N, C-alpha and C positions, 0 to 999 in steps of 0.2 A: 202822184200826179192825177190819177183818175178821179178822185174825190174833189180835189181842189181846182181842177181844170187848168193846171199849169205844171210844167215839169221842173224838177229841181235836181241838180247834180249831187250825187251822194257817193261816198266811198263805201264799198261793201266788203265785209270779211266773213267768209264761210267757215263755220266751225262744226266739227263732227261730234264732239263730246263736251257739252250737249249739242244737239242738232239745231243750230240757230244760224241765221243770216243777220249779222249785226250791221247797222248802217250808221255812218258818221258824216259830219260836215267836212267836205274836202279841204276847207280852209284851215282845218286844225281842230284840236280838241281831243282829249284822251277818252272822254266818256261817249258811249254810243248815244245817238239820238233815239234809237229804238232797235227792236229786234223782231224777226219773224221766226216763229217756231216751225221747224221743218219736219219733225217726226210725223209720218203719215200724210204729208202734203202731196198735192198733185201739181206738177209743173209742165206747162206746154207752151209751144210757140204760138204767137197770136199774129195772124196775118192782117186783120182789120179790127180796129177797136171802135165801138160806137162813140159818138160825140167827139171824135177827134178829126182834125183836118189831115188829109192825106200827107201833106208835106211835113207835118209835125212828127210822124212816127216812122216813116221810111222802111216798113216791114222788118224791123229788127226788135220787135217787142216780144216779151214772154210774160206769162201769167203764173203766179203762185197762188194756189188755193189751199189754205191751211185746213187742218183737221176740224177746226172750229168754223169752217166755211167763210173765212175772211179772204177777200180777193186782193192781190197786189199785182199791179202792172209795172213792169220794169222795161227799160229800153237799153239795149246793149250798144256798144260802139260799132259793131259790125255783125254780119250774119254768122261768121265763124265764131266770134266771141259769144253770141247768143247760144249757139250750139254747145259750146264749152260749159257755159253757165248751166244750161238745162241738164246736161249729163252729170255735172258735179252735184247739183242740187238733188237730182233723182237718186244718186248713189247715197248721199247723206240722209235723205228721207227714209231710205230702206234700212240703212245700217247704223245710223247715228242713234245716240241715246237721248 
């Protein structure tokens, strides 16, 4: 969403071996649209994102920065869900292969 200036709903599947976050079209399809390599990544909560309207993000964003310095901004459904995603991704980034 950050590069295209619009948000798209995606289904995410977190895998530990190998350490990837695959994303899919929620309308269906077996093949992932893409994947984020998580080994050695940094994931943090984002309170304010540049170039976004306040009502678009609602303080439930988080950012994944890969080992290759690629930045991904994701929006969770709630604050509690954001915390769960961050903890899970941090664990996989440390222990995943």
